[in-house]
C-alpha positions as semicolon CSV with decimal commas, in nm:
position;residue;x (nm);y (nm);z (nm)
1;M;-9,489;-11,010;2,412
2;S;-9,182;-10,882;2,229
3;L;-8,952;-11,143;2,077
4;R;-8,662;-10,904;2,098
5;H;-8,425;-10,963;2,385
6;K;-8,226;-10,692;2,550
7;K;-7,859;-10,723;2,459
8;K;-7,638;-10,807;2,757
9;R;-7,425;-10,511;2,862
10;V;-7,052;-10,583;2,847
11;T;-6,871;-10,516;3,174
12;V;-6,509;-10,489;3,286
13;T;-6,545;-10,845;3,418
14;D;-6,621;-10,965;3,063
15;I;-6,318;-10,779;2,931
16;A;-6,093;-10,929;3,200
17;K;-6,217;-11,280;3,120
18;E;-6,166;-11,235;2,746
19;A;-5,814;-11,094;2,799
20;G;-5,719;-11,360;3,052
21;V;-5,626;-11,112;3,323
22;S;-5,758;-11,022;3,668
23;L;-6,038;-10,771;3,713
24;K;-5,793;-10,533;3,882
25;T;-5,549;-10,552;3,588
26;A;-5,827;-10,495;3,335
27;S;-5,951;-10,194;3,529
28;R;-5,601;-10,048;3,553
29;A;-5,538;-10,098;3,181
30;L;-5,868;-9,934;3,086
31;N;-5,785;-9,642;3,316
32;N;-5,450;-9,601;3,140
33;S;-5,248;-9,683;3,453
34;P;-4,872;-9,713;3,394
35;H;-4,858;-10,009;3,636
36;V;-4,965;-10,268;3,377
37;R;-4,730;-10,479;3,167
38;K;-4,736;-10,402;2,795
39;E;-4,861;-10,745;2,684
40;K;-5,146;-10,743;2,937
41;R;-5,247;-10,388;2,847
42;E;-5,259;-10,482;2,478
43;A;-5,467;-10,791;2,556
44;V;-5,719;-10,582;2,750
45;L;-5,739;-10,319;2,474
46;R;-5,790;-10,590;2,211
47;A;-6,074;-10,737;2,417
48;A;-6,232;-10,394;2,465
49;K;-6,213;-10,328;2,092
50;K;-6,365;-10,670;2,013
51;F;-6,670;-10,596;2,231
52;N;-6,680;-10,226;2,133
53;F;-6,648;-10,153;2,506
54;R;-6,624;-9,802;2,649
55;P;-6,605;-9,771;3,028
56;N;-6,888;-9,582;3,194
57;I;-6,749;-9,238;3,275
58;S;-6,931;-9,212;3,609
59;A;-6,801;-9,550;3,721
60;R;-6,450;-9,458;3,618
61;Q;-6,471;-9,130;3,808
62;L;-6,585;-9,303;4,126
63;A;-6,329;-9,583;4,097
64;S;-6,030;-9,360;4,034
65;N;-6,124;-9,025;4,194
66;R;-6,063;-8,858;3,857
67;S;-6,288;-8,646;3,639
68;Y;-6,141;-8,766;3,307
69;V;-6,171;-8,407;3,192
70;I;-5,892;-8,209;3,026
71;T;-5,948;-7,838;2,979
72;H;-5,791;-7,589;2,743
73;F;-5,787;-7,243;2,903
74;Y;-5,755;-6,967;2,646
75;D;-5,778;-6,592;2,598
76;N;-5,738;-6,566;2,222
77;L;-5,968;-6,426;1,954
78;N;-5,827;-6,645;1,676
79;T;-6,118;-6,887;1,634
80;D;-5,943;-7,090;1,365
81;Y;-5,644;-7,153;1,591
82;L;-5,869;-7,245;1,884
83;S;-6,073;-7,481;1,667
84;K;-5,758;-7,664;1,561
85;I;-5,643;-7,700;1,922
86;Y;-5,980;-7,841;2,025
87;T;-5,980;-8,084;1,732
88;G;-5,636;-8,214;1,835
89;M;-5,744;-8,246;2,198
90;Q;-6,060;-8,435;2,104
91;K;-5,858;-8,676;1,891
92;A;-5,635;-8,770;2,185
93;C;-5,910;-8,765;2,448
94;H;-6,139;-8,993;2,248
95;K;-5,860;-9,248;2,220
96;H;-5,807;-9,262;2,597
97;G;-6,164;-9,213;2,720
98;Y;-6,125;-8,852;2,834
99;Y;-6,337;-8,546;2,768
100;A;-6,194;-8,231;2,607
101;V;-6,328;-7,895;2,727
102;A;-6,249;-7,545;2,597
103;E;-6,288;-7,268;2,854
104;A;-6,258;-6,897;2,771
105;T;-6,096;-6,676;3,034
106;D;-6,038;-6,305;3,080
107;Y;-5,664;-6,264;3,117
108;S;-5,698;-5,892;3,195
109;R;-5,886;-5,942;3,525
110;K;-5,693;-5,876;3,844
111;N;-5,823;-6,194;4,009
112;F;-5,761;-6,403;3,697
113;I;-5,526;-6,654;3,866
114;A;-5,759;-6,705;4,165
115;Q;-6,054;-6,764;3,931
116;T;-5,854;-7,016;3,728
117;L;-5,752;-7,210;4,037
118;D;-6,109;-7,204;4,166
119;Y;-6,242;-7,339;3,836
120;A;-5,983;-7,618;3,822
121;S;-6,056;-7,732;4,179
122;S;-6,435;-7,693;4,160
123;F;-6,464;-7,916;3,856
124;N;-6,186;-8,153;3,964
125;I;-6,007;-8,115;3,630
126;D;-5,741;-8,379;3,572
127;G;-5,515;-8,158;3,361
128;L;-5,482;-7,834;3,166
129;I;-5,361;-7,730;2,824
130;L;-5,240;-7,369;2,810
131;S;-5,176;-7,176;2,487
132;P;-5,059;-6,816;2,430
133;P;-5,085;-6,583;2,613
134;L;-5,172;-6,793;2,921
135;C;-4,880;-7,030;2,870
136;D;-4,645;-6,735;2,920
137;D;-4,779;-6,631;3,261
138;A;-4,514;-6,758;3,504
139;K;-4,725;-6,672;3,810
140;L;-5,024;-6,867;3,678
141;I;-4,810;-7,170;3,596
142;E;-4,644;-7,164;3,937
143;A;-4,983;-7,138;4,112
144;L;-5,117;-7,435;3,915
145;K;-4,810;-7,643;3,998
146;K;-4,852;-7,568;4,368
147;Q;-5,203;-7,712;4,343
148;D;-5,050;-8,021;4,181
149;I;-5,246;-7,966;3,860
150;K;-5,086;-8,135;3,561
151;L;-5,036;-7,911;3,259
152;V;-4,876;-7,900;2,916
153;L;-4,798;-7,578;2,728
154;I;-4,842;-7,504;2,358
155;S;-4,590;-7,263;2,203
156;P;-4,465;-7,083;2,517
157;Q;-4,231;-6,784;2,478
158;E;-4,003;-6,929;2,743
159;A;-4,021;-7,250;2,941
160;S;-3,847;-7,370;3,256
161;N;-3,673;-7,704;3,292
162;D;-3,983;-7,833;3,474
163;D;-4,231;-7,746;3,198
164;Y;-4,375;-7,989;2,946
165;Y;-4,445;-7,821;2,613
166;V;-4,471;-7,845;2,234
167;F;-4,356;-7,580;1,987
168;V;-4,250;-7,490;1,633
169;D;-3,945;-7,288;1,535
170;E;-4,120;-6,968;1,424
171;E;-3,795;-6,803;1,318
172;R;-3,694;-7,092;1,095
173;S;-4,039;-7,108;0,935
174;A;-4,030;-6,735;0,856
175;F;-3,677;-6,775;0,716
176;E;-3,799;-7,050;0,483
177;I;-4,100;-6,865;0,341
178;T;-3,889;-6,548;0,293
179;E;-3,631;-6,760;0,113
180;H;-3,912;-6,902;-0,103
181;L;-3,996;-6,548;-0,216
182;I;-3,629;-6,479;-0,284
183;T;-3,590;-6,793;-0,497
184;L;-3,885;-6,670;-0,704
185;G;-3,668;-6,370;-0,795
186;H;-3,796;-6,112;-0,547
187;E;-3,535;-5,881;-0,396
188;N;-3,738;-5,587;-0,266
189;I;-3,949;-5,766;-0,005
190;A;-4,144;-5,597;0,273
191;F;-4,237;-5,757;0,603
192;L;-4,557;-5,682;0,793
193;G;-4,511;-5,780;1,157
194;G;-4,755;-5,829;1,443
195;L;-4,781;-5,699;1,796
196;K;-4,438;-5,627;1,943
197;S;-4,540;-5,797;2,268
198;H;-4,609;-6,120;2,080
199;K;-4,297;-6,341;2,076
200;A;-4,413;-6,535;1,770
201;A;-4,434;-6,210;1,573
202;S;-4,087;-6,113;1,693
203;D;-3,945;-6,452;1,590
204;R;-4,107;-6,428;1,247
205;Q;-3,950;-6,086;1,196
206;K;-3,610;-6,226;1,298
207;G;-3,653;-6,505;1,043
208;F;-3,737;-6,253;0,771
209;I;-3,434;-6,036;0,849
210;S;-3,206;-6,339;0,872
211;A;-3,314;-6,470;0,529
212;M;-3,274;-6,129;0,366
213;K;-2,924;-6,084;0,510
214;H;-2,831;-6,442;0,420
215;H;-2,899;-6,359;0,055
216;G;-2,733;-6,017;0,068
217;L;-3,059;-5,822;0,050
218;N;-3,168;-5,510;0,236
219;A;-3,365;-5,556;0,557
220;S;-3,390;-5,209;0,712
221;N;-3,677;-5,021;0,876
222;K;-3,781;-4,926;0,525
223;N;-3,878;-5,289;0,462
224;I;-4,056;-5,349;0,792
225;K;-4,398;-5,234;0,908
226;S;-4,590;-5,334;1,223
227;G;-4,956;-5,438;1,236
228;D;-5,183;-5,585;1,499
229;F;-5,273;-5,918;1,333
230;T;-5,607;-5,787;1,201
231;M;-5,718;-5,769;0,837
232;Q;-5,771;-5,395;0,872
233;S;-5,412;-5,340;0,987
234;G;-5,290;-5,535;0,684
235;H;-5,502;-5,318;0,455
236;D;-5,370;-4,997;0,616
237;A;-5,008;-5,119;0,622
238;Y;-5,005;-5,181;0,246
239;V;-5,049;-4,809;0,179
240;D;-4,759;-4,721;0,409
241;I;-4,537;-4,993;0,263
242;M;-4,593;-4,866;-0,091
243;K;-4,499;-4,513;0,019
244;K;-4,175;-4,625;0,185
245;L;-4,086;-4,901;-0,058
246;P;-4,268;-4,844;-0,391
247;E;-4,028;-5,085;-0,562
248;A;-4,148;-5,375;-0,346
249;T;-4,251;-5,681;-0,549
250;A;-4,340;-5,903;-0,253
251;I;-4,486;-5,868;0,097
252;F;-4,464;-6,129;0,373
253;A;-4,722;-6,074;0,649
254;A;-4,678;-6,233;0,994
255;N;-5,026;-6,384;0,984
256;D;-5,289;-6,471;0,723
257;E;-5,547;-6,212;0,828
258;M;-5,302;-5,927;0,769
259;A;-5,195;-6,089;0,441
260;M;-5,559;-6,093;0,328
261;G;-5,587;-5,725;0,418
262;V;-5,277;-5,658;0,207
263;I;-5,430;-5,848;-0,087
264;M;-5,754;-5,644;-0,071
265;A;-5,559;-5,317;-0,055
266;A;-5,332;-5,421;-0,343
267;L;-5,628;-5,520;-0,561
268;N;-5,796;-5,190;-0,476
269;D;-5,472;-5,020;-0,583
270;G;-5,500;-5,187;-0,923
271;K;-5,214;-5,431;-0,864
272;K;-5,213;-5,769;-1,033
273;I;-5,140;-6,052;-0,788
274;P;-4,896;-6,224;-0,813
275;D;-4,770;-6,070;-1,141
276;E;-4,699;-5,726;-0,997
277;I;-4,677;-5,811;-0,630
278;A;-4,653;-6,146;-0,450
279;I;-4,804;-6,185;-0,103
280;A;-4,744;-6,454;0,161
281;G;-4,888;-6,511;0,507
282;Y;-4,849;-6,731;0,812
283;D;-5,087;-6,973;0,993
284;N;-5,280;-7,139;0,707
285;I;-5,617;-7,044;0,851
286;R;-5,931;-7,203;0,706
287;F;-6,005;-6,921;0,461
288;S;-5,651;-6,883;0,326
289;G;-5,717;-7,145;0,058
290;L;-6,064;-7,007;-0,025
291;F;-5,954;-6,644;-0,058
292;W;-5,884;-6,494;-0,400
293;P;-5,615;-6,528;-0,496
294;S;-5,552;-6,824;-0,266
295;L;-5,280;-6,743;-0,014
296;T;-4,930;-6,887;0,001
297;T;-4,861;-6,937;0,371
298;V;-4,677;-7,118;0,649
299;S;-4,882;-7,402;0,798
300;P;-4,794;-7,492;1,160
301;P;-4,931;-7,838;1,253
302;V;-5,157;-7,704;1,532
303;I;-5,391;-8,005;1,537
304;E;-5,098;-8,246;1,567
305;M;-4,936;-8,028;1,834
306;A;-5,254;-8,021;2,042
307;S;-5,304;-8,395;2,002
308;Y;-4,945;-8,465;2,110
309;A;-4,975;-8,223;2,405
310;T;-5,296;-8,392;2,520
311;N;-5,147;-8,741;2,490
312;L;-4,848;-8,618;2,689
313;L;-5,079;-8,473;2,954
314;I;-5,274;-8,799;2,986
315;R;-4,949;-8,986;3,039
316;L;-4,853;-8,741;3,315
317;I;-5,196;-8,776;3,477
318;S;-5,150;-9,153;3,474
319;G;-4,827;-9,116;3,673
320;E;-4,584;-9,196;3,395
321;I;-4,231;-9,057;3,427
322;I;-4,149;-8,872;3,105
323;K;-3,791;-8,761;3,039
324;N;-3,846;-8,573;2,711
325;K;-4,036;-8,266;2,826
326;R;-4,033;-8,075;2,498
327;H;-4,126;-8,172;2,146
328;E;-4,060;-7,968;1,834
329;F;-4,287;-7,974;1,530
330;V;-4,200;-7,859;1,179
331;S;-4,419;-7,622;0,979
332;E;-4,496;-7,666;0,611
333;I;-4,499;-7,403;0,337
334;I;-4,824;-7,416;0,139
335;I;-4,769;-7,264;-0,207
336;R;-5,080;-7,116;-0,366
337;K;-5,170;-6,853;-0,624
338;S;-5,068;-6,536;-0,436
339;T;-4,698;-6,593;-0,514
340;N;-4,519;-6,656;-0,840
341;K;-4,188;-6,593;-1,014
342;R;-4,114;-6,226;-1,040
343;K;-4,175;-6,090;-1,387
344;S;-3,908;-5,856;-1,517
345;S;-4,017;-5,493;-1,533
């Protein structure tokens, strides 16, 4: 006969007793209901932490008619960006006892909206996180709202007064990294933009032009080239930039992949980086610090944005009235070895 005894499973009743509250109050607090006084909620959470208690998801689903699932719908090939969003979602979901799910969609399908609504209702999803380009589809957002599905947007191009969203000022961030290149002594700076349909790319170009004009420098079509966010387009654009602006001593690309393509083309051209040409990017993807030379770039706080958006969504799901519907984050410039002070010719 085994001398080991099975450890007693902690229940909500035990948590309520430890916290000195009713079973109903303990259950509400653990389900993140807004109808619990702050001091009682904190007492319940302290008791749950003491016993290392996590409510059974099936029991919670039955008791509250919720799935405790939050899904991020996306149609985006940037795996680094998607990974950061999922990390931020997981961080918030784990704290509140929810599950984070990432679901790929095909935005180009004619019945895309119907499929999205069907998925959300079939799996009884509590709320959705939408990122570009889905967060910019007004018809999709309206259809989701009609189904009373809670949602929070990440970096929408435009948002209505009814939308909850998080964002960074892309134009300001691009202004700041362009100004960084200028303070290093660069005057002939080229900009490699992204897809014209992409608002973030448009805002980054505006920031570049604004910084150049602010410092009395030229920002004409001669300085600007469009790409498609791929490494190959960055590689190809470098050749065209050098033909139009051979005196360029710096290039700012609207994303890191294009910047890496520029670096490879410049090295192939025999250029010394950053002595002969400085190169900066945008996004701070995982490989930007591992690349050679390591890439100076703008780092938007995507993980923090996704975590905040998920926390906001959970509060909405819980019935909380939230007045501040938008929240702005500030990007950081990460200075690495691809930029340096301009050396006199």
